[in-house]
C-alpha angles and dihedrals in degrees: 000000000000092000100049140031118262147164105265119120134176136180132187119190139162113240095185140331092296107029130076118187121206124189124186123179136176122196116212116253131029142261128019097346092055090045091054091050088049088058089053089050091052092048093054096040094049089060095055107025095100097048109126092228132119112276094247090057091049088052091051092050090047092048094050093047093048092051092044093053104031109015092113090062092069089223121141138192142194122219146165128209119198131183115198112203107198096185097052091033097230142113127219121194147170127194138194112213090314126148112266115268122214139233111198115194128206090268088058092248117149127226111191118218095218126199116279103187148002131292118287112251099034103088133016095221102047114156126205132203121231115227125192130198134174111257117192127192093256094053125096129220122206124185124169144153125256090258091082096060099029092068117112128235098202105303095344126086113234090232138194096270092056090049092049091051092051091049091049090054095049118090 
């Protein structure tokens, strides 16, 4: 990704004194077309990122707006939206066809942040579930796009399991 343009986008912003919002999206395809879609993603998300709404409602607004503006392009994206609440020590998230993120606790146990809804760009009225997990200070959150584990090491794909093992070993 560092040697060519692509369609990955992320945003981290502070909603209030206790809530951090993280958005990660990945447009399908590669190169200039994916980069242009990424710019569209950023334009829509920047207009709604500070709304004090549950993350699943933000995802639904985002999905509708994306389909309304760009549905005729037949371009899709995956994304995950996470709110980290430091006072109540929890995370809430929604995702749209995105690879599962991870919470790793101090005992090195993994909690997968599984998908909660369909790809953005497919249907106008997509709905997304809201999922909540405890999130303590000593726990680690990892979210990423599929580009990190779809890389090849010679003939072999890097893979999710290899990524998970590396993350478990990191402190």
